[in-house]
N, C-alpha and C positions, 0 to 999 in steps of 0.2 A: 723213539719210544712213544711219543705222543700220537703219531699217526696210527701206530699199531693199536693203541687203546681205543682210538676213535672208531676203528673198524671192528673192534672186538666187542665193545659194550653196546647193547641195544640203545635206541634213541632215548627212551624215557629215563633210564638210569643215568645216561650221560647228561641230560638236562638237569636232573636232580643234583648230580655232582657239581655241575657248573654253578647252580644256585647256592649250594653250600660254600663253594670256594669264594663266590662274590660276597656272601654274607660275612664270612670270616675276614676277608681281605678289606672290604669297604662297607662297614655297617652304616656309615652316614649316607651312602647312596640310596639305601632302602627307606630312609626316613621320609622321602617324598612320595612314597607309594601309599595310596589310601588304605590298603590292607594292613600296612605296618603302623601307620599313624593316622587313624581316621578322625580323631578329635581335632586335628589341625584344620580340618575343613568345616568345622562348626564355629559359631560365634565364640570368641575367646573367653567370655564370662557372661553371667546373667545380666550385667549392667552395661555391657559394651555392644554396640551395633556390629552387625556382620558387614565386612568389607569385601565384596566379590572382586575377583580379578576379571580381566577382559573376556575370558571364555565363559564366565558365569553371568554376564549381563546379556540376557536373552533379547533378541530383536523382536519387534511386534510381529504377530502372525497376520497373514493376509485377511483372515476373517475378522480381525479387530478393527478394520477400517470402518469408521462410522458413516452412516448414510447421510446424505445431504438433500437439499431441495432438488427434485427431479428436473432435468433440463426443460421439460415441457411446461413447468410451472415457474421457471425463473423470471419470465417476463411479467408475471402477475404476483410475484412473491410478496408484495406489500398490500395485496388485496385478496388473500386466499379465503375461500368459503369453507364452511364446515364439511360439506360433501367432499371437497378436494382433500382436506386434511385426513378425514376418515379413510378415504381411498388409499392415500399414501401409507397410513398406519397399518391397514390390512395387508397391503402388498409387501411392504418393506420393513415393518416394525419387528423388533426382536421377540415380542410376546407371541404373535401368531407364527413367526418363523420357528420358534422353539417348540410350540405345540404341534406344528405340522411335522417337524422332524421326528418328534417322539411318536407320532402316529405312524410314520413311515418305518421307524424301528420296530414298532409293534407288528406292523404288517409283515415285515421280513421275518420276525420271530415266529409268527404263525406259520408262514410258509416253511420255515426251517423245521418246526416240529412235525409238519405233515410229511417230511422226508422219511419218517420212520415207517410209513405205510409201504415203502419201497424196499427191495432187497439192497444190501450193501455189497457192491462188487468192486474188487480191487485186483490189481495185477502186480506182479513182481518180476524183475529181471535181475539176475545176479551172476557173477562169475568169479572164480578164483584161479590162481596159478601158483606153481612152486612145488615144494615138497610138502605133502599133506600126510600127516600121521593117520593111520587107521586103527583097527582093532589090534590088540597085542599080538594075536596069532597071524596077522596079515602084514605083508610087506608095505612100506610107505609108498605112496603114489607120487610120481613126479610128472607134472604136466598141467593141463588146464581143465577146468570143470565149469560148465555153465548150466543155468536153469531158467526156464521161463514158465510162469504159472498164473492162473486166474483163480481167485477164491470168492465164495459167495456166502453171505450170512443173511438169514431172513427170519424175522420174528413172526411166528405163526399164531401164538396165543399167549396173552398175558393178563386175562381176566379184566379187560377194560382199562388197563393202565395207560396204554398208548392213546386210546380214544380220549380219555380224561385229560391227558397232557395237551393234546391238540385243542380240545374244547377250552381249556384254561387259557391257552394262547389266543384263541379266537375271542374270548370274552375280554381279554386284556386289550386286544385291538379295538373292540367296540368301545371300551371305556376311553381309550386314547382318542378315538375319533370324536366322541362326545366332549372330551376335554378340549379338543381343538375348537369345537363349536362354542364352548364356554369361553375360550380365549378370545374369540371373535366378539362375543357379547361384551366381555370385559373391555375390549378396546373401544367398542362403540360407546359404552358408558363413559370411560375415562377421558376419551378425546372430547366428547360432548360437554362433560362437566368442566374440563379444563378450558375449553373454548369459551363457554359462557361465564366462567369465573374471570377469565382475562377481560372479556367485554365488560363485565360488571365493575372490575377495578378501573377500567378506562372511564366508564360512566361516573364512577365515584370521583375520579379526578376532575372531570368536567363540572360535576355538581359542587365540589369544593372550590373550584375556581370561581363559580358564581357566588358562593358564600363569601369568598374573599373580596369580591367586588362589592357585595353588600356591606361587609365589615368596613371597607374603605369609605363607602358612602356614609355609614354611621359616624366614622371618625371625622369626615369632612363636616358633617352637620354639627357635631359636637364642637369642633374647632371654631366654626362660624358663630355658634352661640356664645362661645367664650369670648371671641373678639367683640361681640355685641354687648358683653357684660352681663349676660343672663345665664351663664353657666360657669362652672368652676374647673380648675385644673384637674380635680379628681375625676370629673366626668370624662375629660379628654384621656386621662391615663387609663381609665377602665375601657374605653372604646379602643385605645391602641393595644391594650393587653388582649382584648378579644380578637383583634385583627391578627396579632402575632400568633395566637393560639390556632387560628384557622390556617395561617401560613405554615405552622408546624405540622398540622394534620395533612396539608397538601403535600409536603415533602414525603411524609410516610406513605401516602396513597400512591405517589409516583413510584416509590420503591416497590410497592405491592404490584404495580403494573408490570415492572420488569421481572419480578419473581414469578408471577403467574404466566408470563410469556415463556419463560424458561420451562415451567412445568408443562405448558401446552406442547412445547417442542419435544420434551421427553415422552409425553403421552403419544405423540406421533411417531417417535422413534428417531428423532434428531438430537444432536447435542444441544444442551441448554443455551449455548451462546449463538445459535443459528439466528441470522438476521432475517426477519420476516414480519408481516403484519396480516391482519385478517379483515375481511369485509364485514360491515355491520349487517346483521340479518334483518329481515322485515320485522315491523312492529307486531305482526300477528303472533299471538302466543297460543300454545297448545291447550286452550282451556276447554275445548269441546270434544276431545278425543277419547274420553273415558265414558262409556255408556254402561258397562257391566257393574253389577253390584259386587260387594266384597267376596261373596261365596263363589261367584263365577271366576273372579280373579285368582282366588286360591286354587281352584281346579285347573286353570290355565297354567299357573306356576308349577303345579305338581306334574302336569303333562309335558310342559315344554322346557323346563329348566334343564340344560344339558348336564350340569354337575350332579343333579339328582339321578338322571339316567345313567351317568357314568358310575355313580356309587352303586346303583342297582346291578350294573354289569360286573362290578367288583365282587358283589356277593355271588353271582353265578360263577365267576372265576374261582373264588375260594371253594365253592362246592365241587367244582371239577378237580381242584387240587386235592381235596379230601378223598375223592374217588380214586385218584391216582395213588395216593399214599396207602389207601386200603388195598389196592390191587398188588402192591409190592409184597404183601404177606402171602401171596399165592404163587404157585410155580409159573415158570415161563417155558414155552416150547419154542425152540429155535432150530431151523433147518440150516445145515452147513454143507458146503461142497467145495471141491478143489479139482482143477485139471491143469496139467502142465507138461513140459518137455524137458528132458534131461539129456545133456550131451557131455562126453568126456573124451579127451585125447591126451595120452601120456603112456607111461610105462611103470611097471613094478619090476622087482628083481627077477621075477619068473617070466616076464614077457611084456609085449606092448598091449595097450588098451586103446581101442578106437571104436566108439559106438554111441548110440543114442536110444532113447526110449520115451514113451509117453506114460503119464500116470493120471489117474482120476479116482475120485471117491466122493461119496455123499453120505449124509446121515442126519439123524435127529438128536437133539440134545435137550433134555429136560432139566431145568435149573430149579432146584427146590431150596427155598430159604429156611433152613432148620433153625439157625441161631445167628443173630446179628448184633449181639450185645444189647438187646432191647431197643435198638435204634429205630427199627421199622415201626414198632408199636408206639414209641414215643413220637415218631413223625406223624402218626395218625392223630395222637393227642394234640400235637402242635397245630396241625392243619384244622382240626375241629375247633380249637380255641380261636384260631385266626378267622375262621368262618363266623363264629359267634361275635367276634369283634367287628367284623364287616357288617353284620346285620344290625348291631347296635349303632354303628356309625351311619348306616342308612336311615335308621329312625331319627337320629339326631339331625341328619341333613334334611329330612322331611319337615321336622319341627322348625328348623332354622329357615327353610324356604317359605313356609307359611308365615312365619314372623316377618320375614323380609317383605313379602308381598303386602301384608297387612300394614306394616309401618310405612312402606313407600307410598301406598295408596293414600293414607291419611296425611303424610307429609306433603304430598302434592296438593291435596284438597286444602290443607292449611295454608300452603304458599299462595294458592289462588285467592283465598279469602283475605290473606294479609295484603296481597297486592291491591285488592279492591279497597281495603281500609286505608292503605297508604296513599292511594290517589285522593281520597277524601281528606285525609290529614294534610297532605301537601297543599291542596287548594285552600283549606281553611287557614293553615299556617302562613301561606303567602299573603292572604288577605289581611291577617292579623298584623304581619310585619309592615305591610303597606300603610295600614291605619296607624300603627304605633309610630312609624317614622314621620307621618304627617302631623300627628299629635305632638311629637317631640319638637319638631320644627316650629310648631305654633305655640310651644311653651305649655301645652296642656298635659304633657307626660314627662316623667323624669327619665334619666339614663338607664335605670334598672329595668323599667318597662320595655324600653327599646332593645336593650341587649338580650332580655329574656325572649322577646319576640324573634329576634335574630337567631338565637340559639335554637328555638323551637323549629324555625323554618329550616335551618341547616340540618337538624336531626330528621325532620320529615323528608327532606330531600334525600338524605342518605338511606333512610328506611325504604323509600320507594325504589331506589337503585338495588338495595339488597333484596327486596321482595321480587323484583323482576328477575334478578339473577337466580333466586331460589326457585322460581317457577320452572325455569329451564333445567336447572341441575336436578331438582326433585323429579321432574318428568323423566329425565334420562335414567335416574335411579329406579323409578317405577317400571319403566320398560325393561330394564335389566332384571328386576326382581321377578317379573312374570315370565321371563324367558323369551321375550320378543326381540326382533332384530330390526325394527322399523322405528326411526326417530322422527 
C-alpha cells in the first residue's frame, strides 16, 4: 500500500505529509530546529552571557593578520627614522588602505552606472518534455519542445536621468579620491606627531634623570652639613623628600615613553606591543620654513585641503542626484527586440509533429509615470534638501579649514617663541642652581633656597623638552592644516 501512495502522490504533498507525521509522532525532534525554537539560540536572559557552541566560535579571517616590521627594516628596527616609519604607514597602514579601497569601490560604481549607456542583451535556452496541455479545444502534446532566443532592451530617452546618475557616481569617485589624499595627509601628521611625542618623552626621562642626580647631590650636601653640625635633620628630610618626588616623576615619565611608543606603532599601522625604537633626528628645527603671511596660508588651505575639495565634489554629486530624481517625473522611451528559434518533436492524438521555426520582433515602449503614490515628487524634495545640507556642510568645512590654518600657524609661532624663552630660562636656572648649591655648601644659604633653585631648574629643563616637542608637533599640524604633504 505504501509504495502505491508514493507513486501516486506528487512530491510536494508527500513531503508535507511526512513533515506532519514527524511532527505528530516526534514533537521533541523539532525543538532543535531554529524555525521552531529560535529563542534557544539567543542569550538566556538579559543578565546572562551568551555561551556559543563550537560551530559559533568564528576563526580569525586572513585579513585580520596584523602587519609587522617589514623584513627590509628588521636589521635597523632599533634605529628607525621618521621617513621609514611614514613610508611603512603609507604602504601598509589600515588608514590609507581603507581610503584606497573606498576609492576603488567608487571607481567600479562609476563604471557600473556607465553600463546604462549600452543596450542590455540576454539570451535564453530552454526545453521541456512530456505531456503538455494546450488550449481546451486542442489535443495534449506528447514529446519535447525547445526554444533558443536573444532579447534586447535599450533606453533611448529619459530626460537626463541616466546622465545625472553617471555624473553622481563620477563625483562620488572624485570625492573618494580626495578623501584618499586626505588620509595620506592624516597619516603624515599622525606619524610625525607620534614620533616627536615619543622622542619628547624619552628626552623628558633623560632630563628627569639629570634632575635626580642633582637631587642626590643636594641630599649629599645636606647630609655632609648635618654631620658637620651646621644643619638639622629637617634639612636632610626635606632634601630626601625632594629626591623621592623626582624619582616618582621619573617612574611616570618612563611609563609615558612606553605608552607613546605604542601610540607611534599604532600610527604606523603596527600592534602597540611591536618592539622597535627610533633614531634621534638632527637638532635642526623647522624654524625658517614659513615665509607666507596668514592670508596666503588661508588661500593655500582653501586650495589644497583634500577634505574641502571632497566636500565640494559631494555638492556636485547631490546636484546630479537632484537632476536624476527630477528626470524620473518624465517619460522614458525604451527600444525592445527579440529573436529566436523554436523546435518541437512529438505527437498529438491526430498525428505527429516535427518541425522548427524562427521568430523575431522589435518595438518601442513609452513608459509614462502617471501616479507613484507621490514618491517621485517626494524623492525630488528629499534630494533638494540633501543638496542644501551638502552646501551648508561645505560652508562649515570652509570655516573650519580657515580656523585650522589660523590656529595651527599661531600655535607653531608660539611654540618657536616658547622654545627661545625656554633656552634662556634653562640657562639662568642652571646658573641659579649652581650658585645656590655653592652658597648652601658655604653656609650662606638655607635648604629652602637650594631646593627652590633645584625645582626651578627641573621645571626649566622639562619646559625646554616640552617646547622642542611642541615645535615639531605643531609644525606637523600646520602642514596638515594647509593641505601640504611635505614635512
